C-alpha positions in Angstrom: 101.8 100.5 3.8 99.8 100.1 7.0 99.1 103.4 8.7 100.5 103.9 12.2 99.1 105.9 15.0 100.6 109.3 15.6 103.8 109.0 17.5 103.9 105.2 17.3 107.4 105.1 16.1 109.2 101.7 15.8 111.8 101.2 18.5 114.8 98.8 18.4 112.8 96.4 20.4 110.1 96.2 17.7 110.4 93.7 14.8 108.8 94.7 11.5 107.5 91.8 9.6 106.4 92.1 6.0 103.2 90.3 5.0 100.9 90.3 2.0 99.5 93.5 3.3 102.0 96.1 4.4 104.1 95.9 7.6 103.0 94.3 10.8 104.9 95.0 14.0 105.4 92.8 17.0 106.9 93.7 20.4 109.6 91.3 21.4 109.5 89.7 24.8 111.8 91.5 27.1 111.1 95.0 25.9 111.9 97.4 28.8 109.0 98.8 30.8 110.2 102.3 30.2 110.1 102.0 26.4 106.6 100.4 26.6 105.4 103.1 28.8 106.7 105.8 26.5 105.0 104.2 23.5 101.7 103.8 25.5 101.9 107.5 26.4 102.5 108.5 22.7 99.5 106.5 21.7 97.4 107.9 24.6 98.2 111.5 23.5 96.3 110.9 20.3 93.3 109.2 22.0 89.8 110.1 21.0 88.0 112.4 23.4 84.4 112.7 24.4 84.1 115.5 21.7 85.3 113.0 19.1 82.7 110.4 20.1 79.9 113.0 20.6 78.4 112.4 17.2 75.2 110.7 15.9 75.7 107.1 15.1 75.8 107.5 11.3 78.4 110.2 11.5 80.4 108.4 14.2 80.4 105.2 12.2 82.1 106.9 9.3 84.4 109.0 11.5 85.8 105.9 13.3 87.0 104.4 10.0 90.8 104.6 9.9 91.1 105.2 13.7 93.2 102.9 15.8 91.9 100.5 18.5 94.6 100.2 21.2 94.6 97.3 23.6 97.1 97.1 26.5 97.3 93.6 27.8 97.9 92.5 31.4 101.5 91.7 30.4 102.1 95.2 29.1 101.9 94.1 25.4 100.5 96.6 22.9 98.0 95.4 20.4 96.7 97.8 17.8 94.4 97.6 14.8 93.0 100.1 12.3 89.2 100.2 12.1 88.1 99.3 8.5 84.4 98.5 8.9 81.6 99.7 11.1 77.8 99.6 11.4 75.6 102.4 12.8 72.7 101.6 15.1 70.8 104.9 15.7 69.0 103.7 18.8 65.4 104.1 19.6 64.5 104.9 16.0 66.2 101.7 14.7 64.3 98.4 15.0 67.7 96.6 14.7 69.2 98.4 17.7 69.4 96.5 20.9 67.9 99.6 22.6 64.9 99.9 20.3 62.5 98.4 23.0 64.0 100.4 25.8 66.7 100.1 28.4 67.7 96.7 29.9 70.6 95.4 31.9 72.2 94.1 28.7 72.0 97.4 26.7 72.6 100.0 29.4 75.9 101.1 27.9 73.9 102.4 24.9 72.2 104.9 27.2 75.4 106.1 28.7 77.5 109.1 27.4 79.0 109.0 24.0 82.3 107.1 24.0 81.1 104.3 26.3 82.1 100.8 25.4 79.2 98.4 24.8 80.2 94.7 24.7 77.6 92.0 24.3 77.6 88.3 23.7 76.5 86.5 20.5 76.3 82.7 20.1 76.7 82.2 23.8 80.1 83.6 24.7 81.5 85.4 21.7 82.0 89.1 22.3 81.2 92.1 20.0 82.4 95.6 20.8 80.5 98.8 20.2 80.8 102.4 21.2 77.9 104.6 22.3 77.0 107.6 20.2 75.2 111.0 20.6 71.8 109.6 19.6 69.5 108.5 22.3 70.6 105.0 23.0 72.6 104.8 19.8 75.9 103.0 19.1 78.4 101.9 16.5 79.5 98.3 16.0 83.2 97.8 15.2 83.0 95.0 12.5 86.6 94.6 11.4 90.1 95.9 12.1 93.4 95.7 10.2 96.1 94.4 12.5 99.0 96.8 13.0 100.9 95.7 16.2 101.0 92.5 18.1 100.0 90.4 15.2 101.5 87.2 16.5 99.6 87.7 19.8 96.4 88.2 17.9 97.0 84.9 16.0 97.6 83.1 19.3 94.4 84.6 20.8 92.5 83.4 17.8 94.1 79.9 18.1 95.6 80.3 14.6 98.6 78.1 14.0 100.2 80.3 11.4 103.8 81.5 11.1 103.2 85.2 11.5 106.7 86.1 10.2 106.1 84.4 6.9 102.3 85.0 6.6 102.0 81.9 4.6 98.2 81.7 4.6 96.3 84.7 3.3 93.0 83.2 4.5 94.2 82.6 8.0 95.8 86.0 8.3 92.7 87.8 7.1 90.6 85.6 9.4 92.3 87.1 12.4 90.1 90.2 12.7 87.7 90.4 9.8 84.6 90.2 11.9 83.2 91.6 15.1 83.6 88.5 17.3 87.0 87.7 15.6 88.5 91.0 16.4 87.3 90.8 20.0 89.0 87.5 20.4 92.1 88.7 18.7 92.4 91.8 20.9 91.0 90.0 24.0 88.1 92.4 24.4 85.5 90.9 26.8 82.2 91.9 28.2 83.3 91.2 31.7 86.3 93.6 31.5 85.1 96.4 29.2 81.3 96.7 29.1 80.1 100.1 30.2 83.6 101.4 30.5 84.6 104.8 29.0 86.9 104.7 25.9 88.0 108.2 26.9 90.2 109.1 29.8 91.2 112.2 31.8 94.4 114.2 31.7 96.1 115.8 34.7 94.2 118.8 36.0 97.5 120.5 36.8 99.3 120.3 33.4 96.3 119.7 31.1 98.4 117.3 29.1 99.8 114.6 31.3 97.9 111.3 31.1 96.8 110.4 34.6 95.4 106.9 33.9 95.9 105.0 30.7 93.0 102.5 30.2 93.6 99.0 28.7 91.3 99.8 25.8 91.0 103.1 23.9 90.9 104.5 20.4 93.4 106.9 18.8 93.8 109.2 15.8 96.3 108.8 13.0 98.5 111.3 11.2 96.5 110.7 8.0 93.2 112.1 9.5 89.8 111.1 8.5 89.1 108.7 5.6 87.9 110.6 2.5 84.2 110.1 1.6 85.2 108.7 -1.8 87.2 105.9 -0.1 84.2 104.8 2.0 81.8 102.2 0.7 78.2 102.5 2.0 76.4 99.2 2.3 73.6 97.4 4.3 74.2 95.8 7.7 75.0 92.2 8.2 73.0 89.5 10.0 69.9 91.5 10.8 67.4 90.0 8.3 65.3 88.9 11.3 64.6 92.6 12.1 62.6 93.0 8.9 63.2 94.0 5.3 63.1 97.7 6.0 65.8 97.6 8.7 67.9 95.2 6.6 67.8 97.5 3.7 69.1 100.6 5.5 72.5 101.7 4.2 74.2 101.8 7.7 77.3 99.8 7.2 80.5 101.5 6.2 83.9 100.2 5.2 87.2 101.3 3.6 87.2 100.6 -0.1 89.2 97.6 -1.2 90.6 96.9 2.3 91.7 93.3 2.7 90.2 92.9 6.2 86.6 93.9 5.5 84.3 91.1 6.7 81.8 91.1 3.8 81.6 92.6 0.4 78.2 92.2 -1.1 77.4 91.9 -4.8 75.4 95.0 -4.5 78.2 97.1 -3.0 79.5 99.8 -5.3 83.3 99.5 -5.0 84.1 101.6 -8.1 
């Protein structure tokens, strides 16, 4: 069963659709603003704080597994996905990190406080999303997510002509978000909108609990807590061979064991 964020209870306006991998929910058009706002607030109450992000890249990469990426669209639609794969980039000590040679206009988010969103382009205009860590100029790349809510919208964003209610094609469904650029397209995470923006937000100073401003992109905890160490596979990072053999051999990629949405499982990975 797909794990839901804390408080993300299914309302009457939500249709649950069984697929090959648990239950996927989609919000119907016409869902009232009050119900959507209530659900957003429930998600926001479990959002990750600065203290949650204030970890070294390696620790943060493992900590983020199982957490929920929440995307609120311009139309008020809620898209969520469970993080199932990450990569650590410890910053100035890591030749594969964008920040290794110092601060530039492109990588400035890596030098900002932990919990800052770092979005960069690959292959021209494809986006990849990261979050800055406690290390000096460190960050964690989000490599894959498991769709939870808004699956049909993600399919549309990915230009996938698949009947989401029937989930007829396993390859196409998996292909929605099993890669860093794919998940950004599915969730409509762009550099123009989110780069250098905080993934944390403030609460009311009067009550200490009321959410003052809910951002369009944040991360949330789940009722299940952190992923156990024995359920995390440690592997080498993907696509950095050009940085040299030493960097390519570092075990700085982490993913949830046997999760369908992991982007790459190498022959050398110990799944157990």
